[in-house]
C-alpha positions, 0 to 999 in steps of 0.5 A: 154288433149292437142293436140300435137303442130302444125308443124308450132309451132314446128318450131317457137319454136326452141330449139336455140332461147327458152330454152336448148337442155333438154328443151321440150317447148311448146305452152300452154294457161295459166292464163292471168295476167292482166286479168281483170273481169270488161271487161269479153268477150271482145277480147282484155281481154282474161282469158287465153294466149297462152305461152311457157312452158318447161314442163321439168323445173319441176315435177309438169309443167309436170304433168300440160302439161299432164293434171293429174292437173288442173289450180287450181292446176297449180297456187298453185303450183306456189304460193307454189314455190314462196314461197319457193324460197322467204323463203331462203329455195333454198340457202341463202348468209351468212352475215359476221359479222365479218366484219367491219362496215363503218361509217355512213354505215347502221346496216345489217338486217340478214333477211328480211320481205320477207323472214320472211312472206314466212316462215311464208306462208309455216309454215300455209301449214303445217296443211292443207297438213300434214307432209307427203303432206308437205315433199313430196310438199318441195322435188317435188314443192320447189326443183324441184325432180322429183318422179322417183328419189324418189320411186322405184316402179311405185306403189310408184310414183304412190303414190308420185303422188296422194299425191302431186295431193291431197296435190296441191288441199288442198292448191287451196282450202286453197288459194281461187283457187278453193272451196271445 
């Protein structure tokens, strides 16, 4: 469990500087994106660095900040969300096929390769998670819905939370963030 931010950290993170009034900004130790295993142990190459994290940005962020999911599950959630956003499921721009082509202009490509790749990656997750867990992952991790908005009773919230944690565990193993 992480300790609450110190008085100096709370002063340094004012809502006017980072986030909005509804943000809950905390300093967390997150995986260093520039970490190199070749230089492991060097002071300038830490495996984790401090970063500002808005824990109210998503339900998964809240689970991570409270210590309910581990680093591997957090990384799997980030990857799933990245694929969800790249797939265009969050909202795409319609292509106007009625628009007249300009002479010399190139043709309209309706689906970029990155979008097709992201959809294929999400489709690979379906058999790993199962239908129920996949649907919940889309709602919570992809769309950012709160667990409390999806369930009426405490038991339902706990069940959904367990589905999310187990699904993230399965994805972490599937993508190699964690061994079985």
